[in-house]
Structure formats: structure tokens, C-alpha cells
MIBAMAR-457014 format. One line per 3 residues: number of its first residue (from 1); for each residue x, y, z of C-alpha. Coordinates in steps of 0.02 Angstrom, whole numbers, padded with zeros to 5 digits. Layout:
NUM> X/Y/Z; ...
***
This chain:
1> 01534/-03666/13043; 01643/-03826/13001; 01580/-03940/12872
4> 01654/-04119/12881; 01810/-04169/12765; 01723/-04191/12592
7> 01802/-04365/12581; 01702/-04489/12688; 01831/-04642/12717
10> 01863/-04619/12870; 01990/-04516/12960; 02189/-04533/12927
13> 02297/-04519/13090; 02310/-04315/13137; 02163/-04281/13044
16> 02063/-04248/13197; 02183/-04145/13260; 02196/-04048/13111
19> 01999/-04025/13116; 02014/-03932/13276; 02146/-03815/13234
22> 02068/-03776/13090; 01883/-03747/13187; 01974/-03657/13308
25> 02075/-03531/13175; 01940/-03532/13024; 01774/-03574/13115
28> 01732/-03378/13155; 01787/-03331/12988; 01648/-03244/12910
31> 01637/-03278/12725; 01657/-03458/12659; 01810/-03532/12622
34> 01901/-03700/12597; 02045/-03775/12646; 02133/-03918/12537
37> 02268/-04015/12645; 02446/-04088/12580; 02361/-04254/12596
40> 02213/-04201/12495; 02094/-04187/12634; 01961/-04058/12595
43> 01867/-03947/12733; 01736/-03824/12708; 01723/-03687/12820
46> 01545/-03560/12785; 01368/-03585/12697; 01350/-03597/12513
49> 01483/-03595/12406; 01664/-03578/12433; 01729/-03412/12371
52> 01892/-03471/12379; 01994/-03599/12415; 02156/-03627/12512
55> 02278/-03765/12466; 02389/-03808/12611; 02570/-03900/12543
58> 02627/-03916/12720; 02585/-03913/12906; 02717/-03787/12946
61> 02571/-03674/12857; 02453/-03707/13010; 02570/-03709/13143
64> 02629/-03507/13082; 02445/-03467/13107; 02403/-03554/13264
67> 02589/-03472/13362; 02582/-03293/13255; 02423/-03288/13158
70> 02517/-03166/13062; 02450/-03124/12887; 02634/-03096/12823
73> 02683/-03255/12874; 02538/-03335/12758; 02590/-03209/12609
76> 02757/-03294/12621; 02706/-03460/12614; 02600/-03396/12464
79> 02753/-03321/12401; 02862/-03472/12402; 02720/-03584/12347
82> 02679/-03684/12520; 02508/-03602/12507; 02401/-03598/12327
85> 02269/-03507/12329; 02123/-03534/12202; 01930/-03441/12171
88> 01915/-03238/12227; 02108/-03194/12245; 02017/-03015/12334
91> 01912/-03126/12452; 02033/-03215/12524; 02134/-03055/12567
94> 02005/-03044/12684; 02081/-03169/12805; 02220/-03026/12846
97> 02081/-02963/12955; 02015/-03121/13000; 02189/-03165/13071
100> 02220/-03002/13155; 02073/-03009/13252; 02070/-03213/13297
103> 02119/-03177/13496; 02172/-03371/13565; 02214/-03389/13756
106> 02382/-03442/13810; 02327/-03620/13843; 02257/-03636/13676
109> 02393/-03576/13594; 02505/-03685/13692; 02388/-03824/13641
112> 02356/-03835/13450; 02553/-03770/13458; 02590/-03950/13514
115> 02451/-04051/13396; 02550/-03941/13249; 02708/-04028/13285
118> 02628/-04185/13300; 02568/-04169/13105; 02737/-04212/13040
121> 02735/-04405/13103; 02569/-04409/13025; 02619/-04368/12838
124> 02782/-04428/12732; 02779/-04241/12651; 02902/-04133/12688
127> 02951/-03954/12671; 03130/-03905/12746; 03142/-03726/12809
130> 03177/-03593/12689; 03257/-03423/12720; 03126/-03304/12632
133> 03199/-03186/12518; 03180/-02992/12537; 03244/-02825/12576
136> 03394/-02812/12681; 03325/-02720/12830; 03404/-02538/12818
139> 03445/-02467/12662; 03436/-02273/12720; 03327/-02223/12601
142> 03441/-02209/12442; 03488/-02295/12277; 03487/-02459/12351
145> 03311/-02451/12434; 03252/-02380/12243; 03346/-02537/12148
148> 03253/-02672/12256; 03084/-02596/12177; 03098/-02532/12026
151> 03271/-02612/11927; 03151/-02779/11937; 03134/-02750/11753
154> 03067/-02628/11636; 02998/-02803/11507; 02898/-02825/11681
157> 02832/-02668/11718; 02778/-02624/11522; 02672/-02797/11515
160> 02563/-02699/11653; 02586/-02520/11646; 02528/-02396/11538
163> 02598/-02365/11346; 02706/-02224/11416; 02759/-02339/11608
166> 02680/-02216/11708; 02700/-02279/11897; 02564/-02171/11988
169> 02378/-02163/11997; 02294/-02110/11846; 02169/-01984/11818
172> 01994/-02029/11772; 01844/-01950/11692; 01729/-02120/11713
175> 01778/-02279/11800; 01764/-02366/11637; 01897/-02263/11562
178> 02060/-02346/11491; 02241/-02346/11606; 02312/-02283/11445
181> 02203/-02118/11449; 02176/-02098/11618; 02400/-02102/11627
184> 02369/-01936/11482; 02219/-01867/11576; 02360/-01886/11741
187> 02508/-01797/11642; 02413/-01641/11570; 02326/-01616/11730
190> 02477/-01596/11819; 02538/-01469/11674; 02404/-01355/11683
193> 02414/-01359/11895; 02608/-01308/11864; 02518/-01162/11725
196> 02675/-01223/11626; 02735/-01101/11482; 02852/-01127/11340
199> 03025/-01116/11394; 02994/-01129/11573; 03097/-01232/11673
202> 03041/-01399/11741; 03135/-01501/11903; 03058/-01661/11902
205> 03107/-01749/12072; 03076/-01950/12038; 03057/-01952/11869
208> 03033/-02122/11827; 03041/-02189/11666; 03019/-02009/11598
211> 02853/-02004/11534; 02823/-01839/11631; 02958/-01723/11572
214> 02939/-01802/11395; 02749/-01716/11407; 02795/-01568/11480
217> 02917/-01529/11351; 02839/-01614/11197; 02664/-01527/11240
220> 02706/-01375/11315; 02863/-01342/11272; 02946/-01315/11445
223> 03146/-01357/11444; 03112/-01506/11566; 03250/-01616/11709
226> 03226/-01755/11785; 03306/-01858/11923; 03308/-02036/11964
229> 03402/-02170/12073; 03347/-02305/11957; 03459/-02367/11830
232> 03347/-02439/11748; 03223/-02289/11735; 03367/-02174/11681
235> 03430/-02295/11538; 03223/-02320/11471; 03189/-02125/11483
238> 03348/-02068/11380; 03280/-02195/11245; 03134/-02117/11263
241> 03217/-01932/11267; 03285/-01999/11099; 03150/-02090/11019
244> 03037/-01919/11038; 03185/-01802/10972; 03175/-01700/11139
247> 03371/-01707/11158; 03362/-01511/11163; 03217/-01498/11294
250> 03244/-01656/11395; 03371/-01716/11514; 03384/-01850/11634
253> 03531/-01894/11770; 03548/-02028/11900; 03547/-01907/12068
256> 03504/-01937/12256; 03380/-01769/12280; 03483/-01747/12440
259> 03628/-01683/12318; 03517/-01566/12203; 03595/-01388/12202
262> 03504/-01249/12246; 03456/-01250/12027; 03324/-01111/12038
265> 03189/-01196/11911; 03014/-01099/11870; 02918/-01260/11924
268> 02951/-01426/12024; 02850/-01575/12028; 02875/-01730/12125
271> 02764/-01871/12099; 02735/-02046/12189; 02911/-02024/12251
274> 02935/-01939/12434; 02843/-02104/12485; 03016/-02185/12496
277> 03091/-02024/12582; 03045/-02086/12769; 02978/-01973/12887
280> 03152/-01916/12963; 03220/-01867/12816; 03050/-01760/12740
283> 03153/-01611/12802; 03272/-01631/12671; 03157/-01687/12527
286> 03059/-01512/12547; 03210/-01424/12578; 03287/-01475/12407
289> 03128/-01466/12331; 03123/-01272/12406; 03307/-01237/12355
292> 03265/-01291/12192; 03123/-01167/12146; 03132/-00991/12106
295> 03033/-00880/12236; 02866/-00857/12189; 02877/-01031/12077
298> 02753/-01178/12100; 02804/-01350/12181; 02671/-01494/12167
301> 02668/-01643/12294; 02595/-01809/12219; 02592/-01920/12358
304> 02527/-02076/12466; 02454/-02025/12639; 02404/-02139/12790
307> 02238/-02097/12887; 02327/-02118/13068; 02491/-01991/13092
310> 02668/-02059/13099; 02712/-02217/13062; 02654/-02373/13177
313> 02692/-02537/13050; 02553/-02658/13042; 02554/-02836/12931
316> 02536/-02742/12783; 02652/-02590/12802; 02789/-02741/12872
319> 02739/-02853/12724; 02783/-02673/12597; 02944/-02661/12680
322> 02996/-02823/12687; 02959/-02873/12507; 02916/-02715/12409
325> 02966/-02559/12451; 03105/-02549/12584; 03117/-02391/12695
328> 02949/-02331/12628; 02818/-02212/12758; 02698/-02133/12773
331> 02603/-01984/12859; 02446/-01901/12845; 02393/-01763/12734
334> 02375/-01613/12881; 02538/-01669/12942; 02631/-01671/12750
337> 02571/-01493/12719; 02638/-01426/12902; 02788/-01503/12851
340> 02779/-01396/12676; 02736/-01257/12769; 02861/-01242/12900
343> 02999/-01257/12739; 02930/-01077/12674; 02809/-01151/12562
346> 02616/-01076/12557; 02474/-01208/12498; 02332/-01150/12347
349> 02259/-01317/12310; 02241/-01487/12381; 02133/-01636/12275
352> 02130/-01806/12332; 02127/-01924/12226; 02105/-02093/12327
355> 01952/-02171/12215; 02074/-02132/12052; 02218/-02248/12146
358> 02115/-02394/12162; 02029/-02388/12000; 02227/-02363/11940
361> 02271/-02528/12059; 02124/-02645/11984; 02157/-02625/11803
364> 02377/-02671/11835; 02312/-02813/11907; 02196/-02870/11772
367> 02318/-02831/11657; 02474/-02946/11760; 02347/-03067/11798
370> 02306/-03069/11592; 02506/-03093/11552; 02545/-03181/11715
373> 02630/-03327/11601; 02741/-03176/11527; 02769/-03110/11696
376> 02822/-03280/11781; 02964/-03294/11632; 03037/-03127/11650
379> 03041/-03121/11844; 02986/-03286/11940; 02850/-03353/12012
382> 02879/-03282/12175; 02902/-03103/12127; 02758/-03123/12002
385> 02654/-03176/12159; 02720/-03034/12257; 02669/-02895/12153
388> 02491/-03000/12127; 02453/-02992/12307; 02528/-02811/12337
391> 02429/-02721/12218; 02284/-02826/12255; 02299/-02776/12440
394> 02323/-02598/12403; 02183/-02570/12280; 02068/-02638/12435
397> 02172/-02514/12554; 02124/-02368/12444; 01945/-02422/12424
400> 01929/-02450/12605; 01997/-02271/12619; 02143/-02348/12732
403> 02252/-02250/12615; 02226/-02088/12525; 02357/-01996/12385
406> 02360/-01809/12376; 02395/-01692/12250; 02473/-01529/12344
409> 02510/-01376/12251; 02611/-01251/12327; 02713/-01082/12324
412> 02858/-01050/12389; 02833/-00897/12486; 02882/-00706/12402
415> 02788/-00545/12444; 02633/-00512/12332; 02520/-00626/12270
418> 02565/-00777/12182; 02545/-00813/11977; 02427/-00889/12014
421> 02227/-00851/11916; 02092/-00823/12050; 02005/-00994/12015
424> 02027/-01149/11942; 01942/-01134/11782; 02089/-01152/11678
427> 02124/-01300/11731; 01949/-01386/11643; 01939/-01249/11506
***
């Protein structure tokens, strides 16, 4: 329901129009919220104390909501400072479902839109149209896509990632566990799944800032090689290799997975990388992994999945592709495994980590918010807001089960049994 404006001193010109628009857009919202307009007028919806407040700095925000009810438009207004959010940020993201489910007849839409066009004359505050900075439409799933996401700033990532700069979900023994420990758990869990042994060769496709290759070499004694397309990640990994004295056991290079030679490593791993590949390139990706590992060797693919087959863009994916992950596409875990099998891999172990990524994202968001001032100084207010909304939204997606993540352990087929124990017991000893 719509409460009366908090200021009782009469309705200003255009405020009755605004009241009707807001009531039509937000009157059926199931929660409680407050809207503050560009002129200070305040409206409340729902019962009880508002969970959050939206401050609209210009009537154009209302026009966009009337015409499209597109949550991405509202998010972009927030990035640009045209909308402010205070209170429960997590609850505010629930507006996405409300706006997407709201149905307006064509007559209602035209009538409301005509009302919004009249609002400019009711206020002297004017915000000119601005082009929203975003990723170019096409990156071909290559270096430009990776640079857009990963080359934001190493210092920015360092504010909220763990001490080893691991940018993938941790592995929690309890929900309260610290992110640093959870990421150490994850690195070791992967190495144990791969049954790494001293002097074996390991390839990490999409090695990030080098945490896994350094861990595998230092703790398990392997000779590890990582590839990345991010210059920032490459520079950081090279420095870590030097600082940890691993120059004789770890190498990293700037290389596209599509150019990998048939190197025949004992073990191959890819963590949080194949989401960038694009569905059309998955055959190339799995072919590269297959060519890189020896017959009978192990390949572990750790990646995000969706709950619907194929890639059907919605408001969430449009936002991510436009502002965070250019060219990223997801598929169901069953489709991913079918593709792996079609390229000569035999699946031996599958583990779902959905709760772990939700917990990871919540800690990342908390750490980012705690360093908001530093983050804004490093990358600007807009980028900070994008990442805050992005990671909070992703946490909700994982919590709701709309997005999943799996570690799939596979063997490059050959005659005979694989070189794996008959049980998982060794993973936990």
C-alpha cells in the first residue's frame, strides 16, 4: 500500500502524478521501502519500518521504469549516481523480481509515460542524458574480454580477496570460517583430487594471480605451468613466483588456451575460467585440455553452471555481460559433462560447491564494503558500485539455486583402470 508523503504541507505541482506512478509501480511490492524524490518528497510503501530507501535524483528514472521496468536500467542509474540506495542493500536487490513480474497494459504504460514526460517542467533539477560506459559488444572471448574484467586494478582486488588473491569460491569447513582459510582449503582440496605427486607436471588453464600453481609446487613438489590473458595477473604471478623462490618449479605465460600445444602434462586443472569461453568455444576448450594431458592423466574443471540448458539471457546475464564479464556464458552441469565425454574424457568425480560460493561472495562483499573509501579512490565510485551490486546479486543467485558450481574430475581415456584410488578416502586422510 502507498502511504501519504511525509511532508504534509500540500502537494507540489506534479506530485500527484508522481504519486500515481509510484503507486502503480511499487504498490504491490511485497516488502517495505521508502522512496525519496529529487525535491525531497518522501513516500513509503508496505507496512512497518522500510527495509531500504531509494533516492531518485531525476524523474528520468521513473520514465525508464514505466517504459521498460528493466532492472538493468535501475542498476545503471545506481552506478551513475542517479539513484542512491541506503538501508538493506540485499533487500533492495529484491526489486528485480518485482519489476520483472509487474504487468502493465499498453494503455497504462502510455498513460503513465505521458505523465512522466510532464515532470521535467515541475522541477528545475535537470540531469542530461549520459552514455553508460560498458563493455564493447563483441570481444571474441579473448584478451580484451579478460582485460575488461581482470585488469581493473590488482590493488582493488587485493582489498577484498584473500591473502593469496584466489578469485574463485573457497571451500568452507564451517560457515563462519575465514576466507583466507577457506581458500587454503580449496587449493589443497584441488591438489588432493588431482593426486599430485612430486615432480609431476601440472598445467593450470587460466591461472589467475598464480595461487594454485605456487601452492601445488610449494606443497606438493610438482612442476607447474600457468597461462593467463591478463597482463595484471601475469605481472603479479611472476612477482609471487620470485618472492616464494619457485622459479625452478613454476612458470607463467600470457597465452590463449586456443594456442596451447599438445604438451602432455600429467595433470591439467582449470578453475573459474571456462565461464569466459562461450558455449560456441567449449569444443575448442575441451579439445585443448584433452591435448594437454597425457593418456590416463587427470583433468579437473571447476566452473559455474546455470539451472537451464543453453544460454538464455535475462536481466542478470545482460547486466553481467555489459558491465562485468563480457562474452561470459553458462550451461548446465549435465551439458558440460556431455561435452567433456564427447572429447574423450571419462568422468570420475563430481562435487557441487554452491553453498561454498554463496559464503565466499558474502565475505567478499563484506570486505569490499569495509574498504569502500579505498576502493573508490582506486577505481572510482561507479566501478565500486558495479562490483558491490554484482557480487551481492551473485550471492543471492547461489543462495536461491539459480546458479551452481561444480568440480568435475575426469580422466583422458585409455585402456585399463585409471590411476585413481578405489575410494575417496585418501582425500580426507
